[in-house]
Structure formats: structure tokens, C-alpha cells
DSSP file (Angstrom, degrees, kcal/mol; ACC not computed):
  #  RESIDUE AA STRUCTURE BP1 BP2  ACC     N-H-->O    O-->H-N    N-H-->O    O-->H-N    TCO  KAPPA ALPHA  PHI   PSI    X-CA   Y-CA   Z-CA
    1    1 A M              0   0    0      0, 0.0    54,-0.2     0, 0.0    40,-0.1   0.000 360.0 360.0 360.0 131.7  -12.1  106.2   -8.1
    2    2 A P        -     0   0    0      0, 0.0    54,-0.3     0, 0.0     2,-0.3  -0.360 360.0-104.4 -66.4 151.1  -15.8  106.1   -8.8
    3    3 A I  E     -a   56   0A   0     52,-2.6    54,-2.7     1,-0.1     2,-0.7  -0.578  30.6-126.8 -73.3 136.3  -16.8  104.5  -12.1
    4    4 A E  E     -a   57   0A   0     -2,-0.3     2,-0.2    52,-0.2    54,-0.2  -0.790  30.8-160.1 -88.5 116.6  -17.8  107.0  -14.7
    5    5 A L  E     +a   58   0A   0     52,-3.2    54,-0.5    -2,-0.7     2,-0.3  -0.635  13.9 174.8 -96.4 153.0  -21.2  106.0  -16.0
    6    6 A N     >  -     0   0    0     -2,-0.2     4,-1.4    52,-0.1     3,-0.2  -0.870  50.2 -86.7-142.5 179.8  -22.9  107.0  -19.2
    7    7 A D  T  4 S+     0   0    0     -2,-0.3     4,-0.3    55,-0.2    56,-0.1   0.797 124.7  49.6 -60.4 -27.8  -26.1  106.3  -21.1
    8    8 A Q  T  4 S+     0   0    0      1,-0.2     4,-0.3     2,-0.1    -1,-0.2   0.842 118.2  32.6 -83.3 -34.1  -24.3  103.3  -22.8
    9    9 A N  T  > S+     0   0    0     -3,-0.2     4,-2.8     1,-0.1     5,-0.3   0.445  88.2  94.2-107.7   3.9  -22.9  101.5  -19.7
   10   10 A F  H  X>S+     0   0    0     -4,-1.4     4,-2.8     2,-0.2     5,-1.3   0.925  86.6  51.2 -60.0 -45.8  -25.4  102.2  -17.0
   11   11 A Q  I  4>S+     0   0    0     -4,-0.3     5,-2.3     3,-0.2     6,-0.3   0.954 116.4  39.9 -55.8 -53.3  -27.3   98.9  -17.6
   12   12 A E  I  45S+     0   0    0     -4,-0.3    -2,-0.2     1,-0.2    -1,-0.2   0.915 121.6  40.7 -64.1 -45.3  -24.2   96.8  -17.4
   13   13 A Q  I  <5S+     0   0    0     -4,-2.8    -1,-0.2     3,-0.1    -2,-0.2   0.788 134.2  10.8 -78.5 -29.8  -22.5   98.6  -14.5
   14   14 A I  I ><5S+     0   0    0     -4,-2.8     3,-0.7    -5,-0.3    70,-0.2   0.784 126.3  44.6-117.4 -54.7  -25.6   99.2  -12.3
   15   15 A K  I 3 <S+     0   0    0     -5,-1.3    -3,-0.2     1,-0.2    -4,-0.2   0.843 120.3  41.8 -68.2 -33.2  -28.7   97.4  -13.3
   16   16 A D  T 3 <S+     0   0    0     -5,-2.3     2,-0.3    -6,-0.3    -1,-0.2   0.499  92.5 109.5 -91.4  -3.3  -26.9   94.1  -14.0
   17   17 A F    <   -     0   0    0     -3,-0.7     2,-0.9    -6,-0.3    67,-0.2  -0.591  60.7-146.8 -78.6 129.9  -24.7   94.4  -10.9
   18   18 A R  S    S+     0   0    0     -2,-0.3     2,-0.3    65,-0.2    -1,-0.1  -0.849  70.2  37.4 -97.0 102.0  -25.4   92.0   -8.0
   19   19 A G  S    S-     0   0    0     -2,-0.9    64,-3.0     2,-0.0     2,-0.5  -0.973 102.6 -43.0 152.2-158.9  -24.7   94.0   -4.8
   20   20 A V  E     -bC  53  82A   0     32,-3.1    34,-2.4    -2,-0.3     2,-0.4  -0.903  49.7-173.0-110.7 129.7  -25.1   97.5   -3.6
   21   21 A A  E     -bC  54  81A   0     60,-2.7    60,-3.0    -2,-0.5     2,-0.5  -0.971  13.3-156.6-123.5 136.1  -24.2  100.5   -5.8
   22   22 A L  E     -bC  55  80A   0     32,-2.7    34,-2.8    -2,-0.4     2,-0.5  -0.958  14.6-166.4-106.4 125.4  -24.2  104.2   -4.9
   23   23 A V  E     -bC  56  79A   0     56,-2.8    56,-2.5    -2,-0.5     2,-0.7  -0.965   7.6-155.6-117.5 123.7  -24.7  106.5   -8.0
   24   24 A D  E     -bC  57  78A   0     32,-2.5    34,-2.9    -2,-0.5     2,-0.6  -0.896   5.6-158.7-100.8 112.8  -23.9  110.2   -7.7
   25   25 A F  E     +bC  58  77A   0     52,-3.2    52,-1.6    -2,-0.7     2,-0.2  -0.841  34.2 147.0 -89.6 120.1  -25.9  112.2  -10.3
   26   26 A W  E     -b   59   0A   0     32,-2.7    34,-2.9    -2,-0.6    35,-0.4  -0.836  36.7-144.2-147.1 174.0  -24.0  115.5  -10.7
   27   27 A A    >   -     0   0    0     -2,-0.2     3,-1.3    32,-0.2     6,-0.1  -0.987  27.8-118.6-147.8 153.3  -23.0  118.3  -13.1
   28   28 A V  T 3  S+     0   0    0     -2,-0.3    -1,-0.1     1,-0.2     6,-0.1   0.841 112.1  51.0 -58.6 -37.5  -19.9  120.4  -13.5
   29   29 A W  T 3  S+     0   0    0     -3,-0.0     2,-0.6     4,-0.0    -1,-0.2   0.517  85.2 106.7 -81.3  -6.1  -21.7  123.7  -12.8
   30   30 A C    <>  -     0   0    0     -3,-1.3     4,-1.4     1,-0.2    -3,-0.1  -0.641  54.9-159.0 -86.7 116.9  -23.3  122.5   -9.5
   31   31 A G  H >> S+     0   0    0     -2,-0.6     4,-1.0     1,-0.2     3,-0.8   0.951  93.0  45.9 -58.5 -54.7  -21.8  124.0   -6.4
   32   32 A P  H 3> S+     0   0    0      0, 0.0     4,-2.2     0, 0.0    -1,-0.2   0.808 107.7  60.0 -61.6 -28.2  -23.0  121.4   -3.9
   33   33 A C  H 3> S+     0   0    0      1,-0.2     4,-2.7     2,-0.2    -2,-0.2   0.858  99.3  57.5 -65.5 -33.2  -21.9  118.6   -6.4
   34   34 A K  H << S+     0   0    0     -4,-1.4    -1,-0.2    -3,-0.8    -3,-0.1   0.806 110.8  42.9 -65.6 -30.0  -18.3  120.0   -6.2
   35   35 A M  H  X S+     0   0    0     -4,-1.0     4,-0.7    -3,-0.2    -2,-0.2   0.840 114.4  49.7 -80.2 -37.7  -18.5  119.4   -2.4
   36   36 A Q  H >X S+     0   0    0     -4,-2.2     4,-2.3     1,-0.2     3,-0.5   0.877  97.5  71.3 -71.0 -38.0  -20.1  116.0   -2.8
   37   37 A G  H 3X S+     0   0    0     -4,-2.7     4,-2.6     1,-0.2     5,-0.2   0.884  96.4  46.8 -47.5 -53.5  -17.6  114.7   -5.4
   38   38 A P  H 3> S+     0   0    0      0, 0.0     4,-2.4     0, 0.0    -1,-0.2   0.854 111.4  53.6 -62.7 -30.9  -14.6  114.4   -3.0
   39   39 A I  H <X S+     0   0    0     -4,-0.7     4,-2.2    -3,-0.5    -2,-0.2   0.928 110.0  46.2 -66.5 -43.4  -16.8  112.5   -0.5
   40   40 A V  H  X S+     0   0    0     -4,-2.3     4,-2.4     2,-0.2    -1,-0.2   0.901 112.9  50.9 -65.7 -41.0  -17.9  110.1   -3.1
   41   41 A E  H  X S+     0   0    0     -4,-2.6     4,-2.2    -5,-0.2    -2,-0.2   0.915 108.9  51.1 -64.0 -41.3  -14.2  109.6   -4.3
   42   42 A E  H  X S+     0   0    0     -4,-2.4     4,-2.5     1,-0.2    -2,-0.2   0.918 110.4  49.1 -61.4 -44.7  -13.2  109.0   -0.7
   43   43 A L  H  X S+     0   0    0     -4,-2.2     4,-2.5     1,-0.2    -1,-0.2   0.924 108.6  53.6 -59.1 -46.0  -15.9  106.3   -0.3
   44   44 A A  H  X S+     0   0    0     -4,-2.4     4,-0.5     1,-0.2    -1,-0.2   0.916 111.0  46.2 -58.3 -44.1  -14.8  104.7   -3.6
   45   45 A K  H >< S+     0   0    0     -4,-2.2     3,-0.8     1,-0.2     4,-0.3   0.935 114.2  47.1 -63.6 -45.5  -11.2  104.4   -2.3
   46   46 A E  H 3< S+     0   0    0     -4,-2.5     3,-0.3     1,-0.2    -2,-0.2   0.835 119.9  38.4 -66.2 -32.4  -12.2  103.1    1.1
   47   47 A L  H >< S+     0   0    0     -4,-2.5     3,-2.0    -5,-0.2    -1,-0.2   0.324  81.7 109.2-102.5   7.5  -14.6  100.5   -0.4
   48   48 A A  T << S+     0   0    0     -3,-0.8    -1,-0.2    -4,-0.5    -2,-0.1   0.797  74.7  56.7 -56.3 -33.7  -12.6   99.5   -3.4
   49   49 A G  T 3  S+     0   0    0     -3,-0.3     2,-0.7    -4,-0.3    -1,-0.3   0.579  86.4  89.5 -76.6  -9.0  -11.7   96.0   -2.0
   50   50 A N    X   -     0   0    0     -3,-2.0     3,-1.6     1,-0.1    -1,-0.0  -0.794  57.4-165.4 -98.5 112.7  -15.4   95.0   -1.5
   51   51 A S  T 3  S+     0   0    0     -2,-0.7    -1,-0.1     1,-0.3    -3,-0.0   0.590  87.0  63.6 -71.8  -9.0  -16.7   93.2   -4.6
   52   52 A K  T 3  S+     0   0    0    -33,-0.1   -32,-3.1   -35,-0.0     2,-0.4   0.402  97.5  67.4 -93.7   3.0  -20.3   93.6   -3.3
   53   53 A I  E <   - b   0  20A   0     -3,-1.6     2,-0.4    -6,-0.2   -32,-0.2  -0.976  57.0-177.3-126.4 134.3  -20.1   97.5   -3.5
   54   54 A R  E     - b   0  21A   0    -34,-2.4   -32,-2.7    -2,-0.4     2,-0.5  -0.999   7.4-163.3-131.2 134.4  -19.8   99.7   -6.5
   55   55 A I  E     + b   0  22A   0     -2,-0.4   -52,-2.6   -34,-0.2     2,-0.3  -0.960  23.0 163.8-117.7 128.7  -19.5  103.5   -6.3
   56   56 A A  E     -ab   3  23A   0    -34,-2.8   -32,-2.5    -2,-0.5     2,-0.3  -0.926  26.0-142.8-146.0 165.4  -20.2  105.5   -9.5
   57   57 A K  E     -ab   4  24A   0    -54,-2.7   -52,-3.2    -2,-0.3     2,-0.4  -0.971   4.2-162.9-133.4 146.5  -21.0  108.9  -11.0
   58   58 A V  E     -ab   5  25A   0    -34,-2.9   -32,-2.7    -2,-0.3     2,-0.9  -0.987  15.8-143.9-128.9 121.5  -23.3  110.2  -13.8
   59   59 A N  E >>  - b   0  26A   0    -54,-0.5     4,-1.3    -2,-0.4     3,-0.6  -0.752  14.2-157.3 -81.1 111.2  -22.8  113.6  -15.3
   60   60 A V  T 34 S+     0   0    0    -34,-2.9     7,-0.2    -2,-0.9    -1,-0.2   0.787  87.0  56.7 -66.1 -27.7  -26.4  114.6  -16.0
   61   61 A D  T 34 S+     0   0    0    -35,-0.4     3,-0.3     1,-0.2    -1,-0.2   0.851 114.4  38.4 -69.2 -33.3  -25.6  117.1  -18.7
   62   62 A E  T <4 S+     0   0    0     -3,-0.6   -55,-0.2     1,-0.2    -2,-0.2   0.589 123.2  41.2 -92.2 -13.2  -23.7  114.5  -20.7
   63   63 A N     X  +     0   0    0     -4,-1.3     4,-2.1     1,-0.1    -1,-0.2  -0.499  61.8 154.4-138.6  65.0  -26.1  111.6  -20.0
   64   64 A Q  H  >  +     0   0    0     -3,-0.3     4,-2.6     1,-0.2     5,-0.2   0.761  69.9  62.1 -68.4 -28.1  -29.6  113.0  -20.2
   65   65 A V  H  > S+     0   0    0      2,-0.2     4,-2.4     1,-0.2    -1,-0.2   0.960 110.1  40.7 -59.8 -52.0  -31.2  109.7  -21.1
   66   66 A T  H  > S+     0   0    0      2,-0.2     4,-1.7     1,-0.2    -2,-0.2   0.907 114.7  51.8 -63.1 -44.7  -30.1  108.1  -17.8
   67   67 A A  H  <>S+     0   0    0     -4,-2.1     5,-2.4     1,-0.2    -1,-0.2   0.910 113.3  44.7 -59.1 -44.9  -30.9  111.2  -15.9
   68   68 A N  H ><5S+     0   0    0     -4,-2.6     3,-1.6     1,-0.2    -2,-0.2   0.903 108.7  56.4 -66.6 -41.7  -34.4  111.3  -17.3
   69   69 A E  H 3<5S+     0   0    0     -4,-2.4    -1,-0.2     1,-0.3    -2,-0.2   0.857 112.0  42.8 -60.1 -34.9  -35.0  107.7  -16.8
   70   70 A H  T 3<5S-     0   0    0     -4,-1.7    -1,-0.3    -5,-0.1    -2,-0.2   0.226 111.2-122.0 -98.0  13.7  -34.2  108.1  -13.1
   71   71 A E  T < 5 -     0   0    0     -3,-1.6     2,-0.7     1,-0.2    -3,-0.2   0.863  39.0-175.6  53.2  45.1  -36.2  111.3  -12.8
   72   72 A I      < +     0   0    0     -5,-2.4    -1,-0.2     1,-0.2     3,-0.1  -0.635  18.0 157.8 -76.9 113.1  -33.3  113.4  -11.6
   73   73 A M        +     0   0    0     -2,-0.7     2,-0.3     1,-0.3    -1,-0.2   0.694  63.0  29.7-108.1 -27.9  -34.8  116.8  -10.8
   74   74 A S  S    S-     0   0    0     18,-0.0    -1,-0.3   -49,-0.0   -49,-0.1  -0.950  84.9-105.9-132.1 149.4  -32.2  118.2   -8.4
   75   75 A I  S    S+     0   0    0     -2,-0.3   -42,-0.1     1,-0.2   -49,-0.1  -0.977  90.7  41.6-132.4 152.5  -28.5  117.6   -8.0
   76   76 A P  S    S+     0   0    0      0, 0.0    16,-3.3     0, 0.0     2,-0.5   0.442  74.5 166.3 -71.0 141.0  -26.6  116.2   -6.4
   77   77 A T  E     -CD  25  91A   0    -52,-1.6   -52,-3.2    14,-0.2     2,-0.5  -0.994  17.7-162.2-117.4 130.8  -28.9  113.2   -6.2
   78   78 A L  E     -CD  24  90A   0     12,-3.3    12,-3.0    -2,-0.5     2,-0.4  -0.956   6.5-166.6-114.0 127.2  -27.4  110.0   -4.8
   79   79 A K  E     -CD  23  89A   0    -56,-2.5   -56,-2.8    -2,-0.5     2,-0.5  -0.915  10.2-148.1-113.7 138.6  -29.3  106.8   -5.5
   80   80 A I  E     -CD  22  88A   0      8,-2.9     7,-3.4    -2,-0.4     8,-1.4  -0.917  15.4-167.4-104.0 127.5  -28.6  103.5   -3.9
   81   81 A F  E     -CD  21  86A   0    -60,-3.0   -60,-2.7    -2,-0.5     2,-0.5  -0.913   6.7-163.8-113.5 140.4  -29.3  100.4   -6.0
   82   82 A K  E >  S-CD  20  85A   0      3,-2.9     3,-1.9    -2,-0.4   -62,-0.2  -0.985  79.6 -17.3-125.4 122.9  -29.4   96.8   -4.7
   83   83 A N  T 3  S-     0   0    0    -64,-3.0   -65,-0.2    -2,-0.5    -1,-0.1   0.858 131.5 -50.4  49.4  39.4  -29.1   94.0   -7.2
   84   84 A G  T 3  S+     0   0    0    -65,-0.4    -1,-0.3     1,-0.2   -66,-0.1   0.378 117.3 108.4  88.0  -4.2  -29.9   96.6  -10.0
   85   85 A Q  E <  S-D   82   0A   0     -3,-1.9    -3,-2.9   -71,-0.1     2,-0.3  -0.874  73.9-115.0-108.9 138.0  -33.0   98.0   -8.4
   86   86 A P  E     +D   81   0A   0      0, 0.0    -5,-0.3     0, 0.0     3,-0.1  -0.544  39.7 165.0 -70.0 129.5  -33.2  101.5   -6.8
   87   87 A V  E     +     0   0A   0     -7,-3.4     2,-0.3     1,-0.4    -6,-0.2   0.569  60.1  18.5-118.3 -17.8  -33.8  101.2   -3.1
   88   88 A E  E     -D   80   0A   0     -8,-1.4    -8,-2.9     2,-0.0     2,-0.4  -0.990  55.2-160.8-156.9 147.5  -33.0  104.7   -1.8
   89   89 A E  E     -D   79   0A   0     -2,-0.3     2,-0.5   -10,-0.2   -10,-0.2  -0.999   5.0-170.9-132.6 131.6  -32.7  108.3   -3.0
   90   90 A L  E     -D   78   0A   0    -12,-3.0   -12,-3.3    -2,-0.4     2,-0.4  -0.987   7.6-158.9-124.1 127.1  -30.9  111.2   -1.3
   91   91 A I  E     +D   77   0A   0     -2,-0.5   -14,-0.2   -14,-0.2   -16,-0.1  -0.868  55.8  12.3-107.9 134.2  -31.2  114.7   -2.6
   92   92 A G  S    S-     0   0    0    -16,-3.3   -14,-0.1    -2,-0.4     2,-0.0  -0.181 107.1 -23.5  92.8 171.2  -28.5  117.3   -1.7
   93   93 A L        -     0   0    0    -18,-0.1     2,-0.4    -2,-0.1    -2,-0.1  -0.305  61.9-168.4 -61.7 131.6  -25.1  117.1   -0.1
   94   94 A Q        -     0   0    0     -4,-0.1     2,-0.1    -2,-0.0   -55,-0.1  -0.949  16.7-125.7-122.8 140.7  -24.6  114.0    2.1
   95   95 A N     >  -     0   0    0     -2,-0.4     4,-1.9     1,-0.1     5,-0.2  -0.471  25.7-112.5 -84.1 162.1  -21.8  113.3    4.5
   96   96 A K  H  > S+     0   0    0      1,-0.2     4,-2.8     2,-0.2     5,-0.2   0.879 113.3  53.8 -62.9 -41.5  -19.6  110.2    4.3
   97   97 A D  H  > S+     0   0    0      1,-0.2     4,-2.2     2,-0.2    -1,-0.2   0.915 108.8  49.5 -62.7 -40.9  -20.8  108.6    7.5
   98   98 A A  H  > S+     0   0    0      1,-0.2     4,-2.0     2,-0.2    -1,-0.2   0.911 112.8  47.5 -63.9 -41.7  -24.5  108.9    6.4
   99   99 A L  H  X S+     0   0    0     -4,-1.9     4,-2.6     1,-0.2    -2,-0.2   0.908 111.2  50.2 -66.5 -41.9  -23.6  107.3    3.1
  100  100 A L  H  X S+     0   0    0     -4,-2.8     4,-2.8     1,-0.2     5,-0.2   0.894 108.9  52.7 -62.4 -40.0  -21.7  104.5    4.7
  101  101 A K  H  X S+     0   0    0     -4,-2.2     4,-2.1    -5,-0.2    -1,-0.2   0.916 111.6  45.9 -60.8 -44.3  -24.5  103.8    7.1
  102  102 A I  H  X S+     0   0    0     -4,-2.0     4,-1.8     2,-0.2    -2,-0.2   0.906 112.7  49.9 -68.2 -41.1  -27.0  103.5    4.2
  103  103 A I  H  X S+     0   0    0     -4,-2.6     4,-1.3     1,-0.2     3,-0.3   0.955 112.5  47.2 -58.5 -50.4  -24.6  101.3    2.1
  104  104 A N  H  X S+     0   0    0     -4,-2.8     4,-1.5     1,-0.2     3,-0.2   0.864 106.9  58.0 -63.1 -37.2  -24.1   99.0    5.1
  105  105 A K  H  < S+     0   0    0     -4,-2.1    -1,-0.2     1,-0.2    -2,-0.2   0.910 109.8  44.1 -56.1 -44.4  -27.8   98.8    5.8
  106  106 A H  H  < S+     0   0    0     -4,-1.8    -1,-0.2    -3,-0.3    -2,-0.2   0.682 107.8  58.2 -78.7 -17.2  -28.4   97.5    2.3
  107  107 A L  H  <        0   0    0     -4,-1.3    -1,-0.2    -3,-0.2    -2,-0.2   0.796 360.0 360.0 -76.1 -30.3  -25.5   95.1    2.4
  108  108 A A     <        0   0    0     -4,-1.5    -1,-0.2    -5,-0.2    -2,-0.1   0.459 360.0 360.0 -61.8 360.0  -27.0   93.4    5.4
């Protein structure tokens, strides 16, 4: 299960994390987000045993400070962080294989 992030825990869960984190910025009303959600959940289950990877979600409607800080203009937006720093941004629906490839690239 992806970690539910909010304005209060983003710093601790993502910026202070040493490893690779994928963060899904989404909203309840967003059609493509509803398709992206299960893909992100599947990734979270598959990668749950790896302590160097964190999969998380941010509801942009409920956490506008975080969404604004990361300049989220379209959703779904998936950001990859490495050691707390954003290293890649993907806008729109992404398939699982593409996400795994990007995560593994940043783990190397």
C-alpha cells in the first residue's frame, strides 16, 4: 500500500528519505488518476520488501501546500525523488513497466 502523504509528513517521508521515492500526485475527481492509482498500488506491493524504495501518494485537493511547493499543474503527476531531491517528473498516466524502469535507473 502506498504511503499517504500530507502537508505535515512530506518532509519526513520523502525529503528526509535516503533512497528512491515515487510520489503520485492525484485527486479523487481525476479520471486518469483513477487508472494510475491501481498501478501505483501494485508497484507498492511488489517493492514493499526493498528498504531503498518508497511509494507514496498525495491528494492535491487536501494538501495544497505540498502540491504548490512542487508546482503540480496537471494530474496525475508522478515525481521521482532520490535522497530527498526531485530527479524526474512524469505527467499523465504511466504504465507499471515504465515506472519500474525509472525507479531502477535511479537505484543504480
